[in-house]
ROTIZA-39102 format. One line per field, with one value per residue (C-alpha): residue in one letter; chain; x, y, z. Coordinates in steps of 0.001 Angstrom, whole numbers. Example, Ala and Ser with C-alpha at 12.3 -4.5 7.8 and 13.67 -1.06 7.14 Angstrom:
BEGIN
resn	a	s
chain	A	A
xx	12300	13670
yy	-4500	-1060
zz	7800	7140
end
This chain:
BEGIN
resn	m	q	k	e	i	y	s	k	y	k	n	e	v	p	a	t	f	g	r	r	a	e	a	s	l	i	d	s	l	i	i	v	v	l	s	f	l	l	i	i	g	g	v	e	i	l	g	i	t	p	f	y	q	t	w	n	n	n	l	n	e	a	r	i	a	c	y	k	i	e	e	e	a	k	l	y	e	f	t	d	n	e	d	g	q	y	l	n	l	v	q	p	e	d	t	f	e	d	y	a	l	r	q	i	l	v	v	y	e	k	d	k	d	n	f	l	a	l	t	n	q	t	e	i	s	n	p	k	g	l	t	p	a	s	y	e	t	d	n	l	a	y	f	f	s	t	y	v	p	e	h	n	e	y	q	g	i	e	y	d	l	m	d	m	k	g	k	s	g	a	e	f	y	y	q	i	l	n	d	n	a	v	d	t	t	m	y	v	l	d	y	e	n	y	t	l	p	y	l	k	t	e	f	a	a	n	l	y	r	y	l	f	l	d	q	s	n	f	q	v	g	l	t	s	y	n	l	l	a	k	n	y	q	n	m	w	n	l	a	v	d	e	l	i	d	s	s	r	y	q	e	h	y	q	i	y	m	e	n	y	a	y	s	s	y	g	v	d	v	v	c	v	l	a	y	l	v	s	f	l	l	a	f	v	l	p	n	i	i	f	k	t	s	t	s	w	g	k	y	f	l	k	m	s	a	v	r	t	d	s	e	n	p	t	f	l	n	y	f	l	k	h	l	v	n	f	f	s	y	a	p	l	l	l	i	s	c	f	f	g	g	g	l	d	t	g	w	m	y	p	v	f	e	i	g	e	v	g	f	s	l	f	n	i	t	a	i	l	l	v	l	p	i	v	s	v	i	l	v	l	a	r	s	k	k	q	s	l	s	d	l	a	g	s	l	t	i	v	d	t	r	y	y	v	d	p	e	e	f	t	e	e	k	k	k	e	i	e	e	k	d	k	d	k	i	v	n	v	e	k	t	y	f	d	s	s	c	f	n	s	k	e	d	e	n	k	e	s
chain	A	A	A	A	A	A	A	A	A	A	A	A	A	A	A	A	A	A	A	A	A	A	A	A	A	A	A	A	A	A	A	A	A	A	A	A	A	A	A	A	A	A	A	A	A	A	A	A	A	A	A	A	A	A	A	A	A	A	A	A	A	A	A	A	A	A	A	A	A	A	A	A	A	A	A	A	A	A	A	A	A	A	A	A	A	A	A	A	A	A	A	A	A	A	A	A	A	A	A	A	A	A	A	A	A	A	A	A	A	A	A	A	A	A	A	A	A	A	A	A	A	A	A	A	A	A	A	A	A	A	A	A	A	A	A	A	A	A	A	A	A	A	A	A	A	A	A	A	A	A	A	A	A	A	A	A	A	A	A	A	A	A	A	A	A	A	A	A	A	A	A	A	A	A	A	A	A	A	A	A	A	A	A	A	A	A	A	A	A	A	A	A	A	A	A	A	A	A	A	A	A	A	A	A	A	A	A	A	A	A	A	A	A	A	A	A	A	A	A	A	A	A	A	A	A	A	A	A	A	A	A	A	A	A	A	A	A	A	A	A	A	A	A	A	A	A	A	A	A	A	A	A	A	A	A	A	A	A	A	A	A	A	A	A	A	A	A	A	A	A	A	A	A	A	A	A	A	A	A	A	A	A	A	A	A	A	A	A	A	A	A	A	A	A	A	A	A	A	A	A	A	A	A	A	A	A	A	A	A	A	A	A	A	A	A	A	A	A	A	A	A	A	A	A	A	A	A	A	A	A	A	A	A	A	A	A	A	A	A	A	A	A	A	A	A	A	A	A	A	A	A	A	A	A	A	A	A	A	A	A	A	A	A	A	A	A	A	A	A	A	A	A	A	A	A	A	A	A	A	A	A	A	A	A	A	A	A	A	A	A	A	A	A	A	A	A	A	A	A	A	A	A	A	A	A	A	A	A	A	A	A	A	A	A	A	A	A	A	A	A	A	A	A	A	A	A	A	A	A	A	A	A	A	A	A	A	A	A	A	A	A	A	A	A	A	A	A	A
xx	-22661	-21134	-21465	-18227	-17583	-14772	-15238	-13586	-12309	-10584	-7108	-7936	-6560	-8788	-10073	-8248	-9828	-9978	-11872	-14256	-14881	-15683	-18159	-19802	-20178	-21924	-24253	-24940	-25806	-28217	-29928	-30193	-31695	-34107	-35237	-35666	-37917	-39867	-40333	-41664	-44085	-45014	-45822	-48004	-49919	-50161	-51569	-54617	-55564	-58780	-57213	-54313	-56654	-58708	-55585	-54493	-57886	-58093	-54533	-55173	-58359	-56625	-53630	-55841	-57690	-54396	-53095	-56384	-56043	-52440	-53525	-56417	-53941	-51749	-48691	-48373	-49309	-50189	-50355	-52264	-54646	-57702	-57980	-57973	-55071	-52636	-49639	-47752	-46345	-44768	-41192	-40475	-37836	-40411	-42952	-40448	-39458	-43132	-43391	-40358	-41680	-45036	-43163	-41191	-44373	-45809	-42747	-42881	-46523	-45831	-42458	-42132	-39764	-37273	-37354	-36669	-33852	-32183	-32489	-31658	-34739	-37610	-40138	-40332	-40293	-43301	-43289	-45883	-48282	-48367	-50336	-48706	-48628	-51653	-53159	-54918	-52095	-49123	-49215	-47693	-49781	-52871	-52228	-51726	-54166	-57013	-56756	-55993	-58930	-61338	-60267	-59178	-62155	-62803	-65429	-65661	-61876	-60954	-57590	-57192	-54457	-52966	-53876	-54276	-54700	-57644	-55749	-57164	-55757	-53495	-52271	-51517	-49463	-47423	-46732	-45618	-43376	-41709	-41263	-39844	-38111	-34336	-34477	-37522	-35602	-36115	-39876	-42095	-44405	-47611	-48558	-51596	-53481	-51660	-51419	-49460	-45722	-43716	-40036	-38143	-37415	-33637	-33896	-36480	-34356	-31284	-33364	-34812	-31386	-30139	-33155	-34384	-31561	-29022	-26767	-25949	-22558	-24252	-23254	-25711	-28529	-27422	-27475	-30997	-32096	-30690	-32338	-35758	-35392	-34552	-37553	-39789	-38456	-38901	-42522	-43339	-41982	-44073	-47204	-46661	-46044	-49197	-51275	-50075	-50659	-54234	-57069	-58592	-55419	-54590	-58002	-56994	-53276	-53714	-55883	-53205	-50406	-52369	-53104	-49605	-48244	-50459	-49378	-45730	-45917	-47398	-44453	-42040	-43576	-43221	-39558	-38678	-40454	-38729	-35362	-36186	-37138	-34059	-31810	-33312	-32798	-29245	-27944	-30209	-31250	-27688	-26889	-29741	-28851	-25081	-24886	-21426	-21792	-23290	-24148	-24198	-21113	-19069	-20383	-19409	-15946	-15462	-15451	-17072	-17734	-15876	-16125	-13085	-12627	-12596	-15909	-18839	-21028	-24303	-27672	-26917	-23634	-25380	-28324	-26099	-24051	-27151	-28699	-25726	-25512	-29194	-28484	-25072	-26531	-29640	-28033	-28439	-32070	-30808	-30037	-33131	-35559	-33950	-34261	-37641	-39223	-36639	-36637	-40306	-41613	-42900	-39536	-38476	-41312	-40335	-41202	-40591	-39262	-36749	-37378	-38036	-35843	-37663	-36129	-37359	-36475	-33984	-32343	-32230	-30565	-28112	-27156	-26631	-23827	-21641	-21873	-20292	-17608	-16744	-16762	-14273	-11953	-12149	-11409	-8366	-7138	-7677	-5388	-8311	-10015	-13207	-15963	-18489	-20928	-18156	-17316	-20980	-21276	-17780	-16958	-14218	-14464	-11919	-10794	-11837	-10493	-7665	-9473	-9438	-11767	-9606	-12227	-12501	-8722	-8449	-10986	-9225	-5912	-7367	-8678	-5308	-3470	-5965	-5454	-1667	-1824	-4407	-1832	-75	-3055	-2507	-5087	-5081	-7123	-4448	-1836	1750	5222	7166	10308	8403	8056	11763	11927	9224	9451	9121	12399	14096	12978	14266	17661	17838
yy	82136	79086	75912	74378	71246	69737	68523	70543	67185	66243	66402	64399	60884	57754	56641	53670	50251	50555	53843	52546	49468	51662	53693	50515	49164	52368	52197	48496	49127	51898	49670	46680	48709	50639	47597	45529	48160	48616	44850	44509	47379	46269	42702	44022	46204	43320	41088	43314	43659	41793	39917	38647	37514	35626	33904	33044	31630	29491	28331	27364	25466	23495	22800	21390	19232	17776	17085	15453	13047	12268	11564	9363	7378	7057	8282	11310	11822	15070	15807	18408	18933	19928	23149	21204	23210	20273	22339	19808	17114	14080	13794	10895	9485	9156	7630	5010	4216	3587	1418	-632	-1065	-2297	-4871	-5948	-6240	-8709	-10935	-10558	-11659	-14682	-15840	-14219	-16656	-16842	-13048	-12383	-14921	-13271	-9823	-10977	-9177	-10173	-7988	-5664	-1891	-143	3438	4721	1842	920	-2062	-4775	-4230	-5307	-4463	-1648	-244	-789	2414	874	-2275	-150	2077	-688	-3229	-979	2649	1933	-476	1915	5049	3603	5089	8824	10720	8007	7536	3859	3022	6601	5415	2160	-736	-3684	-6125	-7845	-8746	-8474	-5845	-8313	-9930	-6487	-5579	-8773	-7798	-4302	-5729	-8174	-5568	-2788	-4327	-4631	-7803	-9951	-12702	-10813	-11430	-14389	-14555	-16587	-16940	-19092	-16895	-13606	-12719	-9604	-10144	-9894	-9943	-13083	-13374	-13006	-10004	-8352	-9033	-7440	-4459	-4067	-4175	-1439	862	478	-954	1813	-567	1870	189	-3160	-3660	-6468	-4344	-1383	-3591	-4779	-1176	-67	-2925	-2278	1463	969	-1298	1198	4169	2493	1569	4841	6875	4798	5314	9092	9431	7509	9460	12853	11893	10826	13001	13261	14782	16909	18547	20290	20482	22501	25021	25225	25778	28344	30492	29976	31282	34385	35039	34523	36903	39487	39087	39270	42570	43984	42903	44319	47620	47861	47362	49837	52584	51849	52027	55336	56815	55488	56247	58470	60954	62042	62220	64717	66714	66940	66677	65098	62430	59031	57697	58659	56576	58385	61760	61131	59900	62767	60921	61879	60548	61939	60868	59123	62008	64442	66026	66463	63312	63490	62033	59024	58365	58376	56346	53542	53502	53346	50656	48334	49218	48360	44757	44659	45603	43404	40435	42522	41378	38018	39695	41907	39126	36590	38834	40063	36633	33866	31096	30207	33119	33721	34883	31216	30333	30167	33300	31551	28263	27351	23780	22053	24414	27071	30444	32280	35777	34061	32261	35415	37529	34708	34513	38294	37846	37388	41133	42491	39808	40920	44557	43861	42090	45002	47632	45665	45025	48383	51359	53781	51540	51293	48899	47279	50167	52716	51060	50985	54739	55610	57021	56832	57609	60166	61181	64803	65172	67447	69363	73191	75349	77939	80661	80015	79953	83381	84956	83554	84884	88348	88464	87334	90110	92717	91657	91980	95454	96801	98378	100124	102283	105968	107699	111353	112593	111708	114409	113263	114566	113642	114888	117640	119473	120152	121436	124129	127432	129487	128112	128903	132571	133007	131726	134117
zz	-74394	-76061	-74069	-72821	-74881	-72862	-69327	-66605	-65252	-68510	-66948	-63804	-63359	-63424	-60030	-58569	-58247	-54458	-54529	-57177	-55060	-52044	-54110	-55425	-51898	-50828	-53841	-53225	-49581	-50574	-53155	-50801	-47948	-50162	-52170	-48987	-47420	-50653	-51062	-47520	-48058	-51566	-50517	-47691	-50148	-52624	-49888	-49311	-52980	-53956	-56876	-54764	-52000	-54595	-55905	-52388	-51397	-54549	-54025	-50396	-51200	-53958	-51709	-48971	-51518	-52776	-49267	-48361	-51292	-50298	-46733	-47893	-49978	-46833	-48715	-46457	-42838	-41074	-37352	-35358	-38239	-36248	-38247	-41514	-42965	-43390	-42264	-40105	-42344	-40706	-41899	-44323	-41958	-39187	-41566	-42687	-39096	-38263	-41392	-40292	-36750	-38061	-40161	-37102	-35015	-37524	-37130	-33343	-33428	-35640	-34237	-30815	-29091	-31945	-32383	-28677	-28676	-31665	-30114	-26585	-25257	-22976	-24742	-27708	-27440	-28983	-27614	-30121	-29510	-33208	-34488	-36639	-40392	-42404	-45757	-43910	-41743	-44088	-46169	-49316	-49163	-48574	-51579	-54135	-52733	-51525	-52654	-56315	-56829	-55076	-56996	-60314	-62169	-62100	-64072	-66691	-66928	-66524	-64928	-63730	-61373	-62660	-64940	-62576	-65478	-63803	-60642	-57153	-54830	-52964	-56188	-57607	-54545	-54947	-58544	-57526	-54798	-57186	-59921	-57770	-54731	-55046	-52935	-52158	-50329	-47060	-47230	-46501	-49516	-49885	-53553	-52735	-50293	-50986	-47317	-46516	-47169	-43962	-43072	-42219	-38493	-38661	-40969	-38698	-35593	-37185	-38248	-34747	-33128	-35469	-35182	-31618	-29487	-30157	-32057	-34859	-35383	-36039	-39684	-40463	-39072	-41212	-44309	-43425	-42914	-46283	-48163	-46638	-47142	-50826	-51337	-49551	-51498	-54881	-54241	-52489	-55422	-57825	-55723	-55467	-59201	-60077	-57571	-58800	-62436	-61737	-63031	-59569	-58170	-61218	-61114	-57894	-58573	-61780	-59933	-57258	-59781	-61789	-58757	-57364	-60667	-60490	-56909	-57811	-60753	-58404	-56041	-58998	-60120	-56592	-56423	-59842	-59143	-55752	-57406	-60206	-57741	-55615	-58668	-59797	-56345	-56017	-59522	-61607	-58895	-57982	-61688	-62116	-59009	-59413	-63218	-63356	-60695	-61529	-58065	-54391	-53739	-56379	-55197	-51572	-52584	-55070	-58387	-61631	-65125	-68135	-71753	-73141	-75620	-72642	-73657	-71301	-71104	-72977	-72083	-74290	-72466	-69093	-70390	-71730	-68527	-66321	-68533	-68070	-64369	-63964	-64920	-63220	-59819	-60271	-58418	-55247	-55408	-54180	-50860	-50692	-51650	-49334	-46303	-47497	-47723	-47808	-50369	-49886	-51966	-55487	-56825	-56968	-59386	-63115	-65066	-68397	-69717	-72402	-73375	-70063	-68041	-66020	-65191	-62108	-60938	-58641	-61587	-63700	-61003	-60262	-63958	-64030	-61483	-64557	-65305	-62075	-62295	-65839	-64702	-61912	-64355	-66805	-64143	-63018	-66558	-68318	-67858	-67614	-65013	-67096	-66083	-68398	-67911	-68565	-71862	-72844	-72231	-73569	-70149	-67589	-63867	-62669	-59185	-58488	-54949	-56040	-58717	-58366	-60467	-62341	-61900	-58190	-57968	-59696	-57367	-54331	-55653	-56217	-52676	-51343	-53252	-52121	-48518	-48872	-50519	-48149	-45857	-48802	-49780	-48796	-46615	-47893	-44996	-42472	-41492	-41727	-42603	-45716	-47479	-49292	-45996	-46013	-49572	-49687	-51703	-48522	-47245	-50557	-50474	-46945	-47947	-50879
end
């Protein structure tokens, strides 16, 4: 028997934008739910594999080593660290507030009466019981004056942190303060003995009123706060950059990044495989089962794919359509991955780089959002309501709700006619009278 070339749906009208949108929403929901469940299960399986556990252990050890160095340098502070995991980082705002209070305590110690008069207080508030700033307790002064000189040589590398140019620790801190502070007039500086720089009394009093006396509308205090914060931020950023660039820190940091990359790639593979399986189940499986349908959504809403020349779609037509759809629906991973692990997962780590710009699975799926947007525009603009994937496969989606198979129609018509004529069929076995009974030959003979 010769195969039918033309599609039986060749005369059906293109599906409207609204119905196509409904079908796409159904397909999207199926993909999101399936990929979410597969990601959760896949990550759990990945987590118990020996190679992933090795990566995770190496990563955790290197992370702890880096945090330990940062804590030793007093650039970061951790609380509740009895387990040695460095998980509870003190927020930078709190660290700076402690820094400011230590600076204020120095002024209070040196010029108590004048400070209390300017603040109209009888005593200073020190709820945390902090000690006044010193080269040991001031985190910035400590880093440049003490930590750098003690750790400036590492495994034969001279000036591993910074070139102090032969200066003492205190002299070096003065140089850093002068080079990086936006305003040094707020400090009392001693260039003979290089004692720790401290704030001038009026400046410290204004700062105290703003920070600790609930005078947030005190404009002079706000200005003092902003100036000190800018000075602090400039020097803190410099200290962090120099620490991270040091060989001592990089030795652990590179191990951390290498194992983090391996772990992230593992998560990326799980996410991509989860999406691939979900896509096959949502689009390819119904195509195989129902032949003319291209997704569950279109099957449920009675739509089908037809070639633009009205012939039956071939494997190539479906393949090209599914290929474009695979990338068009990929942005749904943004939803599945977010609910599967949030932003703090491996899918945020760059898979590759172009120049100095890294592209993660998150970036790639976000960029692919262009495809569904283009598809929507095409469906709205074209008379045959073709999306990007339809154009790629030379297909159009038609509405099959009102389609009637001619063969099925003929059979139904035959049955209907048979039912109507059923009562007209003569039963020869039944005795009955007709007109012939009154025109028999016996009657004719009698008459003659």
